[in-house]
Structure formats: structure tokens, C-alpha cells
C-alpha positions as CSV (number, residue, x, y, z in Angstrom):
1,X,13.9,17.0,-11.5
2,X,16.6,14.5,-12.3
3,X,20.0,15.8,-13.5
4,X,20.5,13.0,-16.1
5,X,17.2,13.6,-18.0
6,X,16.2,10.0,-17.7
7,X,12.7,8.7,-16.9
8,X,11.7,5.2,-15.6
9,X,8.7,5.3,-18.1
10,X,8.5,5.9,-21.8
11,X,5.9,6.8,-24.5
12,X,3.3,4.0,-24.9
13,X,3.7,2.5,-21.4
14,X,0.5,1.9,-19.5
15,X,0.8,3.5,-16.1
16,X,-1.1,4.0,-12.8
17,X,-1.2,7.3,-11.0
18,X,0.2,7.0,-7.4
19,X,-0.9,10.3,-5.8
20,X,-2.9,13.5,-6.4
21,X,-6.4,14.1,-7.6
22,X,-6.3,11.3,-10.2
23,X,-4.9,8.7,-7.8
24,X,-5.6,5.1,-9.0
25,X,-6.4,6.0,-12.6
26,X,-4.7,4.1,-15.4
27,X,-3.7,5.4,-18.8
28,X,-1.2,5.3,-21.6
29,X,1.7,7.8,-21.8
30,X,1.1,10.1,-24.8
31,X,4.2,12.2,-24.3
32,X,7.4,12.0,-22.2
33,X,9.3,15.2,-21.2
34,X,12.6,14.0,-19.7
35,X,14.1,17.4,-19.4
36,X,11.2,18.6,-17.2
37,X,10.7,15.2,-15.5
38,X,7.1,15.1,-16.6
39,X,4.8,12.9,-18.6
40,X,1.4,13.4,-20.3
41,X,-1.0,10.5,-19.5
42,X,-4.2,9.8,-21.6
43,X,-7.3,10.8,-19.6
44,X,-5.4,12.0,-16.5
45,X,-4.8,15.5,-15.1
46,X,-7.4,17.1,-17.4
47,X,-7.4,20.9,-17.4
48,X,-9.7,23.5,-19.2
49,X,-8.1,25.9,-21.6
50,X,-10.0,29.1,-22.6
51,X,-9.1,29.9,-26.2
52,X,-9.8,32.8,-28.5
53,X,-11.1,32.1,-32.0
54,X,-8.3,31.4,-34.5
55,X,-7.6,29.6,-37.8
56,X,-7.5,26.2,-36.1
57,X,-10.5,26.7,-33.9
58,X,-12.7,29.4,-35.5
59,X,-15.4,29.1,-32.8
60,X,-13.0,29.4,-29.8
61,X,-14.3,28.4,-26.4
62,X,-13.2,26.1,-23.6
63,X,-11.1,23.1,-24.6
64,X,-10.3,20.2,-22.2
65,X,-6.9,18.6,-22.5
66,X,-4.3,16.6,-20.5
67,X,-1.6,18.5,-18.7
68,X,1.8,17.2,-17.8
69,X,2.2,15.2,-14.6
70,X,5.4,14.6,-12.6
71,X,6.9,11.3,-13.7
72,X,7.6,10.3,-10.1
73,X,3.8,10.1,-9.5
74,X,3.3,7.3,-12.0
75,X,4.3,3.6,-12.0
76,X,4.4,1.1,-14.9
77,X,1.7,-1.5,-15.0
78,X,3.0,-4.9,-16.0
79,X,1.1,-6.2,-19.1
80,X,1.1,-9.9,-17.9
81,X,0.3,-9.7,-14.2
82,X,-1.7,-6.4,-14.4
83,X,0.0,-4.9,-11.3
84,X,1.9,-1.6,-10.7
85,X,5.6,-2.5,-10.6
86,X,9.1,-1.3,-10.7
87,X,11.3,-2.4,-13.6
88,X,14.4,-4.5,-13.7
89,X,17.1,-4.8,-16.3
90,X,17.1,-8.3,-17.9
91,X,19.5,-9.6,-20.6
92,X,17.6,-11.2,-23.5
93,X,19.3,-12.2,-26.7
94,X,22.3,-10.0,-25.9
95,X,20.2,-6.9,-25.2
96,X,19.0,-5.4,-22.0
97,X,15.2,-5.0,-21.7
98,X,12.9,-3.9,-19.0
99,X,11.2,-6.6,-16.9
100,X,8.6,-6.7,-14.2
101,X,10.0,-7.0,-10.6
102,X,7.0,-9.0,-9.5
103,X,6.6,-11.7,-12.1
104,X,9.8,-11.4,-14.1
105,X,8.1,-11.0,-17.5
106,X,9.5,-8.7,-20.2
107,X,7.6,-5.3,-20.3
108,X,8.9,-4.0,-23.6
109,X,6.6,-5.3,-26.4
110,X,9.2,-4.8,-29.1
């Protein structure tokens, strides 16, 4: 866990899993938890949750959902070259943005 509560990825990034049972899978980050150093990735690290009947789910049963994954196990996928890459800081129009280390293209869509 990092002391400065800063992640190298953020919500909305497409990432690839580097290790573990879901190694090689790609998905979009649904939730970033910087204080815990974890991220929730769409379709990755699925767990089953046994729930009792309640107002929200009157039937109850077994639900499948994504569990948090350590942020160090994922790497950003560059939208232009489609490869897993580290990010660099690049100055564009007086603002620093994230850029791909491999092709140099800007990663932030905004």
C-alpha cells in the first residue's frame, strides 16, 4: 500500500491484469480505491456473494460481482497502440497529461 494514496490508474482506464487467476484479461476500471491501493475492474476477479432476502433483493440467493484487485497487478492499455504500457508526464497546452511510454500518444481522452 502506498503512503501517498496515489494510483497510476484511474476510473475509466482500460487495463490488463498482469498476474493472478485473471492474468491477461482486459477490462475497464469501475472504481478506484487509492487509500487501500486497489481497483475494481469490469469482468475481472469475480466472486460469489450469498445474500439473504431483503428489500433490494427479495429472492436472495447467490450474486456474482467484481471484487477489488491490487492496483499493482494492473497496467494501462494505450488506446492508440493497444499495448500495455507505463505512463509518462507530457506537457500539452500548459497542462501535464498522461502519455504512452511506447508510442508517445496522449492517454487521457479529455
